[in-house]
C-alpha positions as CSV (number, residue, x, y, z in Angstrom):
1,M,121.9,105.0,84.4
2,K,121.5,107.1,87.5
3,I,119.9,110.7,87.7
4,W,120.1,112.8,90.7
5,Y,117.4,115.4,90.8
6,Q,118.3,118.2,93.4
7,S,115.5,120.1,94.8
8,A,115.8,123.5,96.5
9,S,113.2,122.4,99.1
10,A,113.9,120.8,102.5
11,Y,112.6,117.4,101.2
12,G,114.0,114.7,103.4
13,Y,114.5,117.1,106.3
14,E,111.2,119.0,107.0
15,P,108.0,116.9,106.9
16,V,106.1,119.9,105.3
17,W,107.9,119.0,102.0
18,D,107.2,115.2,102.1
19,E,104.2,115.4,99.6
20,Y,106.1,117.6,97.3
21,G,109.0,115.3,97.2
22,R,107.1,112.3,96.6
23,T,105.1,113.8,93.8
24,L,108.5,115.1,92.2
25,E,109.7,111.2,92.4
26,E,106.5,110.2,90.6
27,Q,106.8,112.9,87.9
28,C,110.3,112.1,87.1
29,R,109.9,108.2,87.1
30,K,106.9,108.7,84.6
31,V,109.2,109.8,82.0
32,L,112.5,108.1,82.7
33,H,113.4,104.8,81.4
34,P,112.6,101.8,83.4
35,D,116.1,100.8,84.2
36,T,117.3,104.5,85.0
37,E,117.8,104.9,88.8
38,L,116.6,108.2,90.4
39,K,117.4,110.1,93.6
40,V,115.4,113.1,94.5
41,A,117.3,115.1,97.2
42,G,116.7,118.2,99.3
43,I,118.6,120.7,101.1
44,E,119.2,120.4,105.0
45,V,118.7,124.2,105.5
46,M,116.2,125.9,103.2
47,V,115.6,129.8,103.6
48,R,111.8,130.4,102.8
49,D,111.1,132.6,99.4
50,V,114.9,132.9,99.0
51,E,114.3,134.3,95.5
52,N,113.7,137.8,97.3
53,W,117.3,137.8,98.7
54,K,120.2,137.4,96.5
55,A,122.7,137.4,99.4
56,L,120.9,134.4,101.3
57,Q,120.9,132.5,98.0
58,Y,124.6,132.7,98.0
59,F,124.8,130.8,101.3
60,Q,122.0,128.5,100.5
61,N,123.6,127.5,97.1
62,A,126.7,125.9,98.7
63,Q,124.5,123.1,100.0
64,V,123.5,122.4,96.2
65,L,127.1,122.7,95.0
66,N,128.0,120.0,97.8
67,N,125.2,117.6,96.6
68,M,126.4,117.8,93.0
69,R,130.0,116.9,94.1
70,R,128.3,113.8,96.1
71,A,126.3,112.8,93.3
72,E,129.4,112.6,91.0
73,R,131.2,110.6,93.7
74,E,128.3,108.1,94.1
75,G,128.4,107.3,90.3
76,F,125.5,109.5,89.1
77,D,125.4,110.0,85.4
78,A,123.7,113.5,85.5
79,V,122.7,116.2,88.0
80,V,119.2,118.2,87.5
81,V,119.0,121.3,89.1
82,G,115.1,121.5,90.0
83,C,115.3,125.2,91.3
84,T,114.0,127.5,88.8
85,L,116.8,130.0,89.8
86,D,118.9,127.6,88.0
87,T,121.1,127.6,91.3
88,V,124.9,127.0,90.6
89,V,124.2,125.3,87.4
90,Q,127.2,127.2,85.7
91,E,129.4,126.5,88.5
92,G,128.5,122.9,88.7
93,R,129.4,122.6,85.1
94,S,132.8,124.0,85.8
95,L,133.3,121.5,88.6
96,L,131.9,118.3,87.7
97,N,132.7,116.0,84.7
98,I,129.0,114.7,84.4
99,P,126.3,116.8,82.8
100,V,124.5,119.4,84.9
101,V,120.9,120.4,83.8
102,G,119.2,123.6,84.8
103,I,115.4,123.3,85.0
104,S,114.8,126.8,83.7
105,E,117.5,126.7,80.9
106,A,116.0,123.2,79.7
107,S,112.4,124.3,79.8
108,Y,113.0,127.6,78.0
109,H,114.5,126.0,75.1
110,V,111.9,123.0,74.8
111,A,109.2,125.7,75.0
112,M,110.7,127.4,72.0
113,M,110.6,124.1,69.9
114,M,106.6,123.5,71.1
115,G,105.3,126.9,70.3
116,R,106.2,130.6,69.1
117,M,105.8,132.5,72.4
118,F,106.3,131.3,75.8
119,A,105.1,132.9,79.2
120,I,106.0,132.0,82.6
121,V,103.2,132.0,85.4
122,T,104.8,132.2,88.9
123,S,104.1,133.1,92.5
124,S,105.8,136.4,93.4
125,S,107.2,139.5,91.6
126,A,110.7,138.6,92.6
127,F,110.5,135.5,90.3
128,C,109.6,137.8,87.4
129,E,112.7,139.7,87.6
130,V,114.7,136.5,88.0
131,Y,113.0,134.8,84.9
132,A,113.6,138.0,82.9
133,E,117.2,137.9,83.7
134,L,117.5,134.1,82.8
135,A,115.7,134.6,79.5
136,E,118.3,137.1,78.5
137,R,121.3,134.9,79.5
138,Y,119.8,132.0,77.8
139,G,119.3,133.9,74.5
140,V,115.4,133.6,74.4
141,A,114.2,136.8,75.4
142,G,112.7,137.6,72.0
143,R,110.4,134.7,72.3
144,Y,109.5,135.3,76.2
145,L,106.3,137.2,77.1
146,A,107.8,138.9,80.0
147,R,104.6,140.2,81.7
148,P,103.6,139.6,85.4
149,Y,101.3,136.4,85.5
150,I,101.4,135.9,89.3
151,V,99.5,133.4,91.8
152,G,100.4,135.1,94.9
153,A,101.5,132.1,97.1
154,S,104.7,131.1,99.0
155,E,106.4,128.0,97.9
156,E,105.3,126.4,101.2
157,E,101.7,127.2,100.7
158,I,101.9,125.6,97.2
159,A,103.5,122.5,98.6
160,L,100.9,122.3,101.3
161,A,98.0,122.7,98.6
162,L,99.2,119.3,97.0
163,K,96.8,117.7,99.3
164,D,94.0,119.8,98.3
165,P,95.0,121.3,94.9
166,G,91.7,122.6,93.5
167,P,91.7,126.1,94.8
168,L,95.2,127.1,94.0
169,A,95.0,125.2,90.6
170,E,91.9,127.4,89.4
171,R,93.8,130.5,90.3
172,M,96.8,129.2,88.4
173,R,94.5,128.4,85.5
174,A,93.0,132.0,85.4
175,E,96.8,133.4,85.1
176,I,97.6,130.9,82.3
177,E,94.4,132.0,80.4
178,R,95.6,135.5,80.6
179,A,99.1,134.5,79.2
180,V,97.2,132.7,76.4
181,D,95.1,135.8,75.7
182,D,98.4,137.7,75.4
183,G,99.6,135.3,72.6
184,A,101.5,132.6,74.6
185,S,101.3,129.1,73.0
186,V,103.4,127.5,75.7
187,V,103.1,128.3,79.5
188,I,105.8,127.3,81.9
189,P,104.7,127.2,85.6
190,A,107.5,128.4,87.8
191,P,108.8,127.7,90.4
192,G,108.6,124.0,90.4
193,F,106.3,123.7,93.1
194,L,103.5,125.2,90.6
195,T,104.6,122.8,87.9
196,T,104.1,119.8,90.5
197,L,100.7,121.5,91.3
198,A,99.8,121.4,87.5
199,Y,100.9,118.0,87.3
200,R,98.9,116.7,90.4
201,V,95.7,118.1,88.8
202,G,96.4,116.9,85.4
203,M,96.8,120.5,83.7
204,T,98.6,119.9,80.5
205,R,96.8,122.3,78.3
206,V,94.5,125.2,78.7
207,R,92.8,126.8,75.8
208,D,95.0,124.6,73.8
209,A,98.3,126.1,74.9
210,L,100.8,123.7,76.4
211,V,101.4,124.0,80.3
212,L,104.9,122.6,80.1
213,D,105.8,120.0,82.9
214,T,109.2,121.3,83.3
215,V,110.3,118.6,86.0
216,S,109.7,116.0,83.3
217,V,111.7,118.0,80.6
218,A,114.5,118.7,82.9
219,V,114.8,115.0,84.1
220,K,114.6,113.7,80.7
221,M,117.2,116.2,79.3
222,G,119.5,114.9,82.2
223,E,118.7,111.2,81.0
224,M,119.5,112.3,77.4
225,L,122.7,114.3,78.1
226,A,124.1,111.3,80.1
227,G,123.3,109.0,77.1
228,L,125.2,111.4,74.8
229,R,128.2,111.7,77.1
230,R,128.5,107.9,77.0
231,A,128.6,108.5,73.1
232,G,131.4,111.0,73.4
233,V,129.3,114.1,73.1
234,E,130.1,116.4,76.0
235,P,131.5,120.0,76.4
236,S,135.2,120.6,76.6
237,R,136.6,120.6,80.2
238,R,140.0,122.3,79.2
239,I,138.6,125.4,77.3
240,G,135.5,127.6,77.1
241,S,132.8,128.3,79.7
242,Y,132.9,125.0,81.3
243,A,136.5,124.3,81.7
244,R,137.4,122.3,84.8
245,P,140.5,122.8,87.0
246,D,142.7,119.4,87.0
247,D,141.9,117.2,90.0
248,A,145.2,118.3,91.9
249,F,144.6,122.1,91.7
250,A,140.8,121.5,92.4
251,D,141.4,119.5,95.5
252,A,144.0,121.8,96.9
253,A,141.7,124.7,96.6
254,L,138.8,123.0,98.0
255,A,141.0,122.1,101.0
256,R,141.7,125.6,101.6
257,L,137.9,126.5,101.5
258,R,136.5,123.3,103.1
259,E,136.3,124.4,106.7
260,R,134.9,127.8,106.1
261,F,132.2,126.9,103.6
262,R,131.6,123.3,104.8
263,I,132.6,121.6,101.6
264,E,132.2,118.0,101.9
């Protein structure tokens, strides 16, 4: 089996993300079956702190969709989108035949199986708005403590902190403690950079509340869905939310769009 983990960082293109990418690979391999092949991919052009600007997300997201299509062409069995905005997850599901997992969707539903109420500790107020919207979309808003638990740091600052994680990890722990005091029994660090920071320092519980390793959850979900697909358990590609155009129609439409949108 082959799993493609798609990061929204410029891992593989900018050296500042090297440590983050290597840690992602370690996180994923720790939970995957030994025979499962893994690829962790970044994007060539990354807009810093893109969660603040929806218009710029649109243009950046095309790179993720291109990589999804590449993964399917190269024989991967599932794509895991590691961006907690769940970037083009629904679009990918309507274009690919293989499973596409969104890290936030997977984590929210697993969080509800692990405890009664979950909270998200994040790095900016813009993320708070996004995650509240996603909780509504995924039908879990009633179990989500939608309060601002913020560790003020850019994605790049978090990635660089992996070499000396102590100070930032302690700030994150303080926010997690606030969430636990408010009633959370499961805490999700997001974006993924914070989950990787928690992994690096071995932060799995705070005051006996679970600190969810969302990277592990998402990649294991991809492996599971790929296995279910082999057993014939998969969504319809002809009706419903993830209906897929037939190959001839899709190829013709993408041919017209290819030059303008750099579709591969």
